[in-house]
Each structure stands twice: as structure tokens, then as C-alpha cells.
N, CA, C and O atoms as a printed pandas DataFrame, in Angstrom:
     atom_number atom_name residue_name chain_id  residue_number  x_coord  y_coord  z_coord
0              1         N          MET        A               1  -10.553   -5.814   -5.270
1              2        CA          MET        A               1  -10.231   -4.469   -5.692
2              3         C          MET        A               1   -8.821   -4.124   -5.222
3              4         O          MET        A               1   -8.373   -4.577   -4.169
4              5         N          LEU        A               2   -8.143   -3.328   -6.010
5              6        CA          LEU        A               2   -6.808   -2.867   -5.639
6              7         C          LEU        A               2   -6.851   -1.407   -5.224
7              8         O          LEU        A               2   -7.631   -0.607   -5.743
8              9         N          PHE        A               3   -5.990   -1.089   -4.275
9             10        CA          PHE        A               3   -5.870    0.270   -3.764
10            11         C          PHE        A               3   -4.399    0.583   -3.571
11            12         O          PHE        A               3   -3.594   -0.304   -3.285
12            13         N          LEU        A               4   -4.061    1.834   -3.727
13            14        CA          LEU        A               4   -2.752    2.338   -3.334
14            15         C          LEU        A               4   -2.949    3.147   -2.061
15            16         O          LEU        A               4   -3.827    4.007   -1.984
16            17         N          ILE        A               5   -2.129    2.864   -1.079
17            18        CA          ILE        A               5   -2.084    3.683    0.122
18            19         C          ILE        A               5   -0.819    4.514    0.007
19            20         O          ILE        A               5    0.281    3.964   -0.042
20            21         N          VAL        A               6   -0.961    5.810   -0.037
21            22        CA          VAL        A               6    0.193    6.704   -0.095
22            23         C          VAL        A               6    0.303    7.381    1.267
23            24         O          VAL        A               6   -0.546    8.186    1.649
24            25         N          LEU        A               7    1.362    7.038    1.985
25            26        CA          LEU        A               7    1.612    7.609    3.306
26            27         C          LEU        A               7    2.542    8.803    3.175
27            28         O          LEU        A               7    3.514    8.767    2.420
28            29         N          ARG        A               8    2.238    9.852    3.911
29            30        CA          ARG        A               8    3.102   11.037    3.936
30            31         C          ARG        A               8    3.384   11.368    5.393
31            32         O          ARG        A               8    2.469   11.579    6.189
32            33         N          TYR        A               9    4.679   11.408    5.725
33            34        CA          TYR        A               9    5.065   11.743    7.095
34            35         C          TYR        A               9    4.732   13.201    7.382
35            36         O          TYR        A               9    5.001   14.087    6.571
36            37         N          ILE        A              10    4.140   13.433    8.549
37            38        CA          ILE        A              10    3.783   14.802    8.944
38            39         C          ILE        A              10    4.441   15.193   10.266
39            40         O          ILE        A              10    4.177   16.266   10.809
40            41         N          ARG        A              11    5.289   14.321   10.769
41            42        CA          ARG        A              11    6.058   14.591   11.985
42            43         C          ARG        A              11    7.526   14.325   11.662
43            44         O          ARG        A              11    7.824   13.689   10.651
44            45         N          PRO        A              12    8.447   14.797   12.501
45            46        CA          PRO        A              12    9.871   14.561   12.251
46            47         C          PRO        A              12   10.189   13.063   12.151
47            48         O          PRO        A              12    9.529   12.225   12.766
48            49         N          LEU        A              13   11.212   12.758   11.362
49            50        CA          LEU        A              13   11.598   11.374   11.123
50            51         C          LEU        A              13   11.907   10.627   12.422
51            52         O          LEU        A              13   11.665    9.423   12.506
52            53         N          ALA        A              14   12.427   11.306   13.419
53            54        CA          ALA        A              14   12.706   10.653   14.708
54            55         C          ALA        A              14   11.417   10.101   15.322
55            56         O          ALA        A              14   11.435    9.024   15.919
56            57         N          GLU        A              15   10.320   10.809   15.186
57            58        CA          GLU        A              15    9.035   10.332   15.707
58            59         C          GLU        A              15    8.498    9.176   14.862
59            60         O          GLU        A              15    7.889    8.246   15.389
60            61         N          VAL        A              16    8.727    9.241   13.560
61            62        CA          VAL        A              16    8.329    8.142   12.672
62            63         C          VAL        A              16    9.076    6.875   13.075
63            64         O          VAL        A              16    8.484    5.799   13.166
64            65         N          GLU        A              17   10.382    7.007   13.317
65            66        CA          GLU        A              17   11.217    5.858   13.698
66            67         C          GLU        A              17   10.703    5.183   14.964
67            68         O          GLU        A              17   10.790    3.961   15.087
68            69         N          GLU        A              18   10.174    5.953   15.901
69            70        CA          GLU        A              18    9.641    5.378   17.141
70            71         C          GLU        A              18    8.466    4.444   16.861
71            72         O          GLU        A              18    8.246    3.487   17.604
72            73         N          GLN        A              19    7.723    4.709   15.816
73            74        CA          GLN        A              19    6.546    3.908   15.464
74            75         C          GLN        A              19    6.867    2.764   14.504
75            76         O          GLN        A              19    6.003    1.940   14.204
76            77         N          LEU        A              20    8.112    2.714   14.022
77            78        CA          LEU        A              20    8.467    1.742   12.990
78            79         C          LEU        A              20    8.257    0.287   13.415
79            80         O          LEU        A              20    7.730   -0.481   12.611
80            81         N          PRO        A              21    8.634   -0.142   14.622
81            82        CA          PRO        A              21    8.383   -1.548   14.989
82            83         C          PRO        A              21    6.892   -1.917   14.927
83            84         O          PRO        A              21    6.541   -2.985   14.424
84            85         N          ALA        A              22    6.034   -1.058   15.426
85            86        CA          ALA        A              22    4.591   -1.336   15.378
86            87         C          ALA        A              22    4.088   -1.327   13.935
87            88         O          ALA        A              22    3.238   -2.139   13.569
88            89         N          HIS        A              23    4.606   -0.417   13.120
89            90        CA          HIS        A              23    4.204   -0.353   11.711
90            91         C          HIS        A              23    4.638   -1.623   10.980
91            92         O          HIS        A              23    3.881   -2.163   10.173
92            93         N          ARG        A              24    5.846   -2.101   11.256
93            94        CA          ARG        A              24    6.320   -3.338   10.602
94            95         C          ARG        A              24    5.465   -4.539   11.005
95            96         O          ARG        A              24    5.177   -5.398   10.172
96            97         N          ALA        A              25    5.060   -4.606   12.269
97            98        CA          ALA        A              25    4.181   -5.697   12.711
98            99         C          ALA        A              25    2.835   -5.622   11.982
99           100         O          ALA        A              25    2.278   -6.645   11.584
100          101         N          TYR        A              26    2.327   -4.413   11.816
101          102        CA          TYR        A              26    1.082   -4.181   11.066
102          103         C          TYR        A              26    1.243   -4.667    9.622
103          104         O          TYR        A              26    0.361   -5.343    9.093
104          105         N          LEU        A              27    2.367   -4.323    8.987
105          106        CA          LEU        A              27    2.615   -4.780    7.622
106          107         C          LEU        A              27    2.613   -6.300    7.556
107          108         O          LEU        A              27    1.976   -6.882    6.678
108          109         N          GLN        A              28    3.322   -6.950    8.482
109          110        CA          GLN        A              28    3.411   -8.411    8.470
110          111         C          GLN        A              28    2.035   -9.066    8.626
111          112         O          GLN        A              28    1.740  -10.056    7.957
112          113         N          ARG        A              29    1.199   -8.519    9.502
113          114        CA          ARG        A              29   -0.154   -9.069    9.672
114          115         C          ARG        A              29   -0.935   -9.020    8.360
115          116         O          ARG        A              29   -1.642   -9.965    8.009
116          117         N          HIS        A              30   -0.798   -7.916    7.651
117          118        CA          HIS        A              30   -1.578   -7.774    6.421
118          119         C          HIS        A              30   -0.955   -8.506    5.235
119          120         O          HIS        A              30   -1.673   -8.861    4.300
120          121         N          TYR        A              31    0.346   -8.742    5.243
121          122        CA          TYR        A              31    0.924   -9.644    4.247
122          123         C          TYR        A              31    0.429  -11.058    4.502
123          124         O          TYR        A              31    0.076  -11.774    3.565
124          125         N          ALA        A              32    0.401  -11.467    5.773
125          126        CA          ALA        A              32   -0.051  -12.817    6.124
126          127         C          ALA        A              32   -1.514  -13.034    5.746
127          128         O          ALA        A              32   -1.899  -14.138    5.363
128          129         N          SER        A              33   -2.322  -11.996    5.851
129          130        CA          SER        A              33   -3.749  -12.112    5.520
130          131         C          SER        A              33   -4.005  -12.036    4.016
131          132         O          SER        A              33   -5.111  -12.329    3.560
132          133         N          GLY        A              34   -2.992  -11.645    3.244
133          134        CA          GLY        A              34   -3.157  -11.514    1.798
134          135         C          GLY        A              34   -3.619  -10.144    1.340
135          136         O          GLY        A              34   -3.851   -9.934    0.149
136          137         N          HIS        A              35   -3.755   -9.207    2.272
137          138        CA          HIS        A              35   -4.196   -7.862    1.891
138          139         C          HIS        A              35   -3.100   -7.059    1.201
139          140         O          HIS        A              35   -3.371   -6.351    0.231
140          141         N          PHE        A              36   -1.877   -7.159    1.687
141          142        CA          PHE        A              36   -0.792   -6.354    1.130
142          143         C          PHE        A              36   -0.027   -7.162    0.094
143          144         O          PHE        A              36    0.301   -8.328    0.314
144          145         N          LEU        A              37    0.253   -6.526   -1.040
145          146        CA          LEU        A              37    0.972   -7.167   -2.133
146          147         C          LEU        A              37    2.382   -6.620   -2.291
147          148         O          LEU        A              37    3.304   -7.368   -2.617
148          149         N          LEU        A              38    2.558   -5.336   -2.065
149          150        CA          LEU        A              38    3.859   -4.669   -2.163
150          151         C          LEU        A              38    3.853   -3.492   -1.201
151          152         O          LEU        A              38    2.804   -2.916   -0.912
152          153         N          SER        A              39    5.028   -3.143   -0.711
153          154        CA          SER        A              39    5.122   -1.940    0.123
154          155         C          SER        A              39    6.564   -1.465    0.142
155          156         O          SER        A              39    7.490   -2.225   -0.142
156          157         N          GLY        A              40    6.735   -0.203    0.479
157          158        CA          GLY        A              40    8.083    0.341    0.604
158          159         C          GLY        A              40    8.048    1.834    0.837
159          160         O          GLY        A              40    7.021    2.494    0.675
160          161         N          ARG        A              41    9.200    2.341    1.220
161          162        CA          ARG        A              41    9.270    3.773    1.507
162          163         C          ARG        A              41    9.518    4.558    0.227
163          164         O          ARG        A              41   10.024    4.029   -0.762
164          165         N          GLN        A              42    9.157    5.808    0.271
165          166        CA          GLN        A              42    9.425    6.714   -0.841
166          167         C          GLN        A              42   10.870    7.201   -0.738
167          168         O          GLN        A              42   11.451    7.240    0.347
168          169         N          GLU        A              43   11.426    7.563   -1.862
169          170        CA          GLU        A              43   12.753    8.181   -1.908
170          171         C          GLU        A              43   12.602    9.536   -2.565
171          172         O          GLU        A              43   12.141    9.594   -3.705
172          173         N          PRO        A              44   12.962   10.621   -1.919
173          174        CA          PRO        A              44   13.523   10.675   -0.573
174          175         C          PRO        A              44   12.495   10.216    0.461
175          176         O          PRO        A              44   11.309   10.082    0.160
176          177         N          ARG        A              45   12.962    9.983    1.655
177          178        CA          ARG        A              45   12.149    9.358    2.705
178          179         C          ARG        A              45   11.135   10.338    3.296
179          180         O          ARG        A              45   11.342   10.919    4.362
180          181         N          THR        A              46   10.043   10.497    2.570
181          182        CA          THR        A              46    8.972   11.407    2.993
182          183         C          THR        A              46    7.683   10.664    3.306
183          184         O          THR        A              46    6.688   11.278    3.691
184          185         N          GLY        A              47    7.696    9.348    3.141
185          186        CA          GLY        A              47    6.509    8.534    3.369
186          187         C          GLY        A              47    6.690    7.171    2.746
187          188         O          GLY        A              47    7.817    6.711    2.563
188          189         N          GLY        A              48    5.593    6.523    2.421
189          190        CA          GLY        A              48    5.649    5.189    1.843
190          191         C          GLY        A              48    4.434    4.927    0.974
191          192         O          GLY        A              48    3.497    5.723    0.916
192          193         N          VAL        A              49    4.480    3.775    0.292
193          194        CA          VAL        A              49    3.391    3.367   -0.585
194          195         C          VAL        A              49    3.128    1.881   -0.339
195          196         O          VAL        A              49    4.059    1.087   -0.203
196          197         N          ILE        A              50    1.856    1.521   -0.286
197          198        CA          ILE        A              50    1.450    0.130   -0.099
198          199         C          ILE        A              50    0.434   -0.213   -1.182
199          200         O          ILE        A              50   -0.499    0.551   -1.433
200          201         N          LEU        A              51    0.619   -1.363   -1.821
201          202        CA          LEU        A              51   -0.374   -1.891   -2.751
202          203         C          LEU        A              51   -1.246   -2.857   -1.959
203          204         O          LEU        A              51   -0.760   -3.857   -1.431
204          205         N          LEU        A              52   -2.524   -2.554   -1.884
205          206        CA          LEU        A              52   -3.479   -3.257   -1.034
206          207         C          LEU        A              52   -4.563   -3.913   -1.872
207          208         O          LEU        A              52   -5.066   -3.331   -2.833
208          209         N          ARG        A              53   -4.911   -5.127   -1.494
209          210        CA          ARG        A              53   -6.056   -5.811   -2.099
210          211         C          ARG        A              53   -7.124   -5.942   -1.014
211          212         O          ARG        A              53   -6.854   -6.477    0.061
212          213         N          ALA        A              54   -8.330   -5.458   -1.290
213          214        CA          ALA        A              54   -9.426   -5.523   -0.326
214          215         C          ALA        A              54  -10.739   -5.746   -1.070
215          216         O          ALA        A              54  -10.839   -5.483   -2.268
216          217         N          ALA        A              55  -11.736   -6.232   -0.348
217          218        CA          ALA        A              55  -13.036   -6.528   -0.955
218          219         C          ALA        A              55  -13.748   -5.274   -1.434
219          220         O          ALA        A              55  -14.438   -5.297   -2.453
220          221         N          ASP        A              56  -13.581   -4.173   -0.698
221          222        CA          ASP        A              56  -14.266   -2.933   -1.043
222          223         C          ASP        A              56  -13.569   -1.765   -0.346
223          224         O          ASP        A              56  -12.656   -1.960    0.456
224          225         N          ARG        A              57  -14.007   -0.574   -0.661
225          226        CA          ARG        A              57  -13.365    0.625   -0.108
226          227         C          ARG        A              57  -13.488    0.685    1.416
227          228         O          ARG        A              57  -12.539    1.072    2.098
228          229         N          ALA        A              58  -14.635    0.311    1.947
229          230        CA          ALA        A              58  -14.815    0.355    3.403
230          231         C          ALA        A              58  -13.807   -0.556    4.101
231          232         O          ALA        A              58  -13.248   -0.183    5.133
232          233         N          SER        A              59  -13.572   -1.733    3.553
233          234        CA          SER        A              59  -12.572   -2.645    4.125
234          235         C          SER        A              59  -11.181   -2.032    4.039
235          236         O          SER        A              59  -10.402   -2.109    4.989
236          237         N          ALA        A              60  -10.874   -1.425    2.899
237          238        CA          ALA        A              60   -9.569   -0.779    2.725
238          239         C          ALA        A              60   -9.388    0.356    3.727
239          240         O          ALA        A              60   -8.311    0.510    4.302
240          241         N          GLU        A              61  -10.421    1.139    3.935
241          242        CA          GLU        A              61  -10.333    2.252    4.889
242          243         C          GLU        A              61  -10.081    1.752    6.307
243          244         O          GLU        A              61   -9.323    2.370    7.055
244          245         N          ARG        A              62  -10.713    0.633    6.685
245          246        CA          ARG        A              62  -10.478    0.068    8.022
246          247         C          ARG        A              62   -9.025   -0.367    8.182
247          248         O          ARG        A              62   -8.433   -0.203    9.249
248          249         N          ILE        A              63   -8.463   -0.917    7.126
249          250        CA          ILE        A              63   -7.063   -1.342    7.173
250          251         C          ILE        A              63   -6.152   -0.127    7.316
251          252         O          ILE        A              63   -5.207   -0.151    8.104
252          253         N          VAL        A              64   -6.426    0.923    6.568
253          254        CA          VAL        A              64   -5.589    2.129    6.611
254          255         C          VAL        A              64   -5.579    2.745    8.003
255          256         O          VAL        A              64   -4.510    3.061    8.526
256          257         N          VAL        A              65   -6.736    2.921    8.607
257          258        CA          VAL        A              65   -6.784    3.605    9.907
258          259         C          VAL        A              65   -6.176    2.767   11.022
259          260         O          VAL        A              65   -5.883    3.295   12.095
260          261         N          ALA        A              66   -5.979    1.463   10.790
261          262        CA          ALA        A              66   -5.345    0.606   11.794
262          263         C          ALA        A              66   -3.823    0.717   11.786
263          264         O          ALA        A              66   -3.165    0.174   12.674
264          265         N          ASP        A              67   -3.257    1.408   10.803
265          266        CA          ASP        A              67   -1.800    1.570   10.727
266          267         C          ASP        A              67   -1.319    2.402   11.913
267          268         O          ASP        A              67   -1.828    3.501   12.134
268          269         N          PRO        A              68   -0.350    1.902   12.682
269          270        CA          PRO        A              68    0.183    2.686   13.802
270          271         C          PRO        A              68    0.733    4.048   13.387
271          272         O          PRO        A              68    0.711    4.984   14.187
272          273         N          PHE        A              69    1.219    4.180   12.172
273          274        CA          PHE        A              69    1.667    5.490   11.702
274          275         C          PHE        A              69    0.506    6.486   11.712
275          276         O          PHE        A              69    0.686    7.655   12.054
276          277         N          ILE        A              70   -0.678    6.017   11.338
277          278        CA          ILE        A              70   -1.856    6.890   11.303
278          279         C          ILE        A              70   -2.360    7.143   12.720
279          280         O          ILE        A              70   -2.611    8.286   13.102
280          281         N          GLY        A              71   -2.504    6.082   13.488
281          282        CA          GLY        A              71   -3.022    6.206   14.847
282          283         C          GLY        A              71   -2.178    7.076   15.752
283          284         O          GLY        A              71   -2.700    7.757   16.634
284          285         N          SER        A              72   -0.871    7.055   15.533
285          286        CA          SER        A              72    0.034    7.861   16.363
286          287         C          SER        A              72    0.165    9.292   15.858
287          288         O          SER        A              72    0.718   10.151   16.544
288          289         N          GLY        A              73   -0.346    9.546   14.655
289          290        CA          GLY        A              73   -0.292   10.895   14.104
290          291         C          GLY        A              73    1.016   11.283   13.446
291          292         O          GLY        A              73    1.260   12.467   13.213
292          293         N          VAL        A              74    1.878   10.295   13.135
293          294        CA          VAL        A              74    3.143   10.646   12.475
294          295         C          VAL        A              74    3.007   10.698   10.956
295          296         O          VAL        A              74    3.892   11.207   10.267
296          297         N          ALA        A              75    1.899   10.172   10.434
297          298        CA          ALA        A              75    1.693   10.168    8.980
298          299         C          ALA        A              75    0.213   10.353    8.686
299          300         O          ALA        A              75   -0.652   10.116    9.529
300          301         N          GLU        A              76   -0.044   10.784    7.461
301          302        CA          GLU        A              76   -1.410   10.800    6.953
302          303         C          GLU        A              76   -1.425    9.926    5.710
303          304         O          GLU        A              76   -0.390    9.706    5.081
304          305         N          ALA        A              77   -2.601    9.433    5.361
305          306        CA          ALA        A              77   -2.703    8.496    4.248
306          307         C          ALA        A              77   -3.716    8.976    3.227
307          308         O          ALA        A              77   -4.759    9.535    3.564
308          309         N          GLU        A              78   -3.376    8.740    1.970
309          310        CA          GLU        A              78   -4.323    8.919    0.871
310          311         C          GLU        A              78   -4.625    7.526    0.339
311          312         O          GLU        A              78   -3.705    6.761    0.048
312          313         N          LEU        A              79   -5.887    7.194    0.210
313          314        CA          LEU        A              79   -6.312    5.898   -0.302
314          315         C          LEU        A              79   -6.839    6.094   -1.718
315          316         O          LEU        A              79   -7.807    6.822   -1.938
316          317         N          ILE        A              80   -6.191    5.437   -2.672
317          318        CA          ILE        A              80   -6.539    5.587   -4.082
318          319         C          ILE        A              80   -7.044    4.250   -4.606
319          320         O          ILE        A              80   -6.310    3.262   -4.609
320          321         N          GLU        A              81   -8.298    4.221   -5.051
321          322        CA          GLU        A              81   -8.827    3.014   -5.677
322          323         C          GLU        A              81   -8.222    2.925   -7.073
323          324         O          GLU        A              81   -8.131    3.922   -7.789
324          325         N          TRP        A              82   -7.813    1.723   -7.446
325          326        CA          TRP        A              82   -7.048    1.564   -8.665
326          327         C          TRP        A              82   -7.600    0.386   -9.459
327          328         O          TRP        A              82   -7.788   -0.700   -8.911
328          329         N          ALA        A              83   -7.858    0.596  -10.742
329          330        CA          ALA        A              83   -8.376   -0.452  -11.623
330          331         C          ALA        A              83   -7.418   -0.618  -12.797
331          332         O          ALA        A              83   -7.652   -0.050  -13.863
332          333         N          PRO        A              84   -6.337   -1.392  -12.620
333          334        CA          PRO        A              84   -5.374   -1.565  -13.708
334          335         C          PRO        A              84   -6.034   -2.178  -14.941
335          336         O          PRO        A              84   -6.852   -3.092  -14.838
336          337         N          SER        A              85   -5.663   -1.659  -16.098
337          338        CA          SER        A              85   -6.220   -2.190  -17.336
338          339         C          SER        A              85   -5.209   -3.042  -18.104
339          340         O          SER        A              85   -5.591   -3.833  -18.966
340          341         N          LEU        A              86   -3.929   -2.883  -17.796
341          342        CA          LEU        A              86   -2.873   -3.682  -18.421
342          343         C          LEU        A              86   -1.910   -4.161  -17.348
343          344         O          LEU        A              86   -1.763   -3.529  -16.302
344          345         N          ARG        A              87   -1.253   -5.289  -17.618
345          346        CA          ARG        A              87   -0.258   -5.813  -16.690
346          347         C          ARG        A              87    0.876   -6.454  -17.483
347          348         O          ARG        A              87    0.687   -6.878  -18.623
348          349         N          ALA        A              88    2.041   -6.520  -16.874
349          350        CA          ALA        A              88    3.180   -7.225  -17.455
350          351         C          ALA        A              88    3.013   -8.721  -17.198
351          352         O          ALA        A              88    2.293   -9.123  -16.284
352          353         N          ASP        A              89    3.676   -9.536  -18.004
353          354        CA          ASP        A              89    3.612  -10.989  -17.827
354          355         C          ASP        A              89    3.980  -11.407  -16.407
355          356         O          ASP        A              89    3.418  -12.365  -15.876
356          357         N          GLU        A              90    4.923  -10.693  -15.790
357          358        CA          GLU        A              90    5.429  -11.070  -14.473
358          359         C          GLU        A              90    4.429  -10.828  -13.347
359          360         O          GLU        A              90    4.586  -11.371  -12.254
360          361         N          VAL        A              91    3.415  -10.028  -13.599
361          362        CA          VAL        A              91    2.411   -9.727  -12.573
362          363         C          VAL        A              91    1.366  -10.839  -12.585
363          364         O          VAL        A              91    0.762  -11.107  -13.624
364          365         N          PRO        A              92    1.148  -11.489  -11.442
365          366        CA          PRO        A              92    0.178  -12.589  -11.411
366          367         C          PRO        A              92   -1.215  -12.143  -11.866
367          368         O          PRO        A              92   -1.722  -11.111  -11.428
368          369         N          ALA        A              93   -1.814  -12.926  -12.739
369          370        CA          ALA        A              93   -3.127  -12.582  -13.289
370          371         C          ALA        A              93   -4.192  -12.479  -12.203
371          372         O          ALA        A              93   -5.122  -11.683  -12.333
372          373         N          HIS        A              94   -4.076  -13.267  -11.133
373          374        CA          HIS        A              94   -5.106  -13.209  -10.088
374          375         C          HIS        A              94   -5.050  -11.913   -9.281
375          376         O          HIS        A              94   -6.009  -11.587   -8.580
376          377         N          TRP        A              95   -3.955  -11.173   -9.364
377          378        CA          TRP        A              95   -3.905   -9.859   -8.707
378          379         C          TRP        A              95   -4.822   -8.873   -9.417
379          380         O          TRP        A              95   -5.470   -8.043   -8.779
380          381         N          VAL        A              96   -4.872   -8.971  -10.735
381          382        CA          VAL        A              96   -5.644   -8.019  -11.554
382          383         C          VAL        A              96   -6.400   -8.789  -12.642
383          384         O          VAL        A              96   -6.030   -8.721  -13.815
384          385         N          PRO        A              97   -7.449   -9.515  -12.265
385          386        CA          PRO        A              97   -8.123  -10.390  -13.230
386          387         C          PRO        A              97   -8.739   -9.664  -14.421
387          388         O          PRO        A              97   -8.961  -10.283  -15.461
388          389         N          ASP        A              98   -9.017   -8.384  -14.298
389          390        CA          ASP        A              98   -9.627   -7.643  -15.408
390          391         C          ASP        A              98   -8.607   -6.968  -16.318
391          392         O          ASP        A              98   -8.980   -6.347  -17.312
392          393         N          ALA        A              99   -7.333   -7.083  -15.988
393          394        CA          ALA        A              99   -6.289   -6.423  -16.783
394          395         C          ALA        A              99   -5.768   -7.376  -17.849
395          396         O          ALA        A              99   -5.484   -8.543  -17.578
396          397         N          GLY        A             100   -5.648   -6.858  -19.058
397          398        CA          GLY        A             100   -5.054   -7.632  -20.130
398          399         C          GLY        A             100   -3.544   -7.493  -20.106
399          400         O          GLY        A             100   -2.998   -6.664  -19.377
400          401         N          LEU        A             101   -2.879   -8.301  -20.899
401          402        CA          LEU        A             101   -1.427   -8.216  -20.988
402          403         C          LEU        A             101   -1.040   -7.005  -21.816
403          404         O          LEU        A             101   -1.643   -6.726  -22.853
404          405         N          GLY        A             102   -0.036   -6.297  -21.351
405          406        CA          GLY        A             102    0.484   -5.161  -22.097
406          407         C          GLY        A             102    1.311   -5.635  -23.267
407          408         O          GLY        A             102    1.727   -6.793  -23.311
408          409         N          ASP        A             103    1.553   -4.757  -24.208
409          410        CA          ASP        A             103    2.390   -5.053  -25.364
410          411         C          ASP        A             103    3.826   -5.178  -24.889
411          412         O          ASP        A             103    4.375   -4.208  -24.367
412          413         N          PRO        A             104    4.462   -6.349  -25.052
413          414        CA          PRO        A             104    5.822   -6.530  -24.550
414          415         C          PRO        A             104    6.889   -5.813  -25.363
415          416         O          PRO        A             104    8.044   -5.751  -24.942
416          417         N          ARG        A             105    6.522   -5.271  -26.523
417          418        CA          ARG        A             105    7.520   -4.593  -27.359
418          419         C          ARG        A             105    7.804   -3.199  -26.818
419          420         O          ARG        A             105    6.880   -2.476  -26.445
420          421         N          PRO        A             106    9.077   -2.819  -26.773
421          422        CA          PRO        A             106    9.399   -1.469  -26.286
422          423         C          PRO        A             106    8.909   -0.391  -27.249
423          424         O          PRO        A             106    8.784   -0.612  -28.453
424          425         N          GLY        A             107    8.636    0.783  -26.679
425          426        CA          GLY        A             107    8.300    1.969  -27.450
426          427         C          GLY        A             107    7.001    1.886  -28.116
427          428         O          GLY        A             107    6.598    2.825  -28.802
């Protein structure tokens, strides 16, 4: 299953920065495990978004609450279960096995 984690900073950016090394280590652990597929900050810098692959919602929730940003209280997270129905050719089929290919023609 795929999920979007939408992080929103709720403390000043200086406090977020203090947690950044621990958050980056958390990201690396979950990339290594295959849970995280994409991640990055929002622009303007008000939070971040992570594309997560997990077996079920309970597993995804455990991953979210382990984020140092959440544990330290500098951010809150929204977990969105996502079932893509179409994908571009460049997106690996095993990421979204139930999604068909989108129409490559513009418009």
C-alpha cells in the first residue's frame, strides 16, 4: 500500500533545524528498508512530504510516529492512504501494481 505523509512544522524553523540530523537518519533507515520512495521539503518551507510504502495502515502509523520531528513536537503529520490508478512509464510498475499506464499524449 502507498501512503503520503504530509508534515507540517508547528514550531519555529530554528527548532526544526535542531531535529534535522535525527530526521535525516530516520529517513535513511526507511530508505534502506524500502519503506520510503520519495521525500522532500515543501516550498515555501512549511513542512515536507514523504511517499511511503507499507503493508498496512497500522505499519505506516508506526513509521510516522517514529519520526524525530513528530516525537520532538516540531511537526505534526497527516497520513493519507493512496491508491494510484494511473502511472507514467517512468514510475516503476512494482511501486503501484494496480495502476495502469496513463495516456502519454498531452492534453
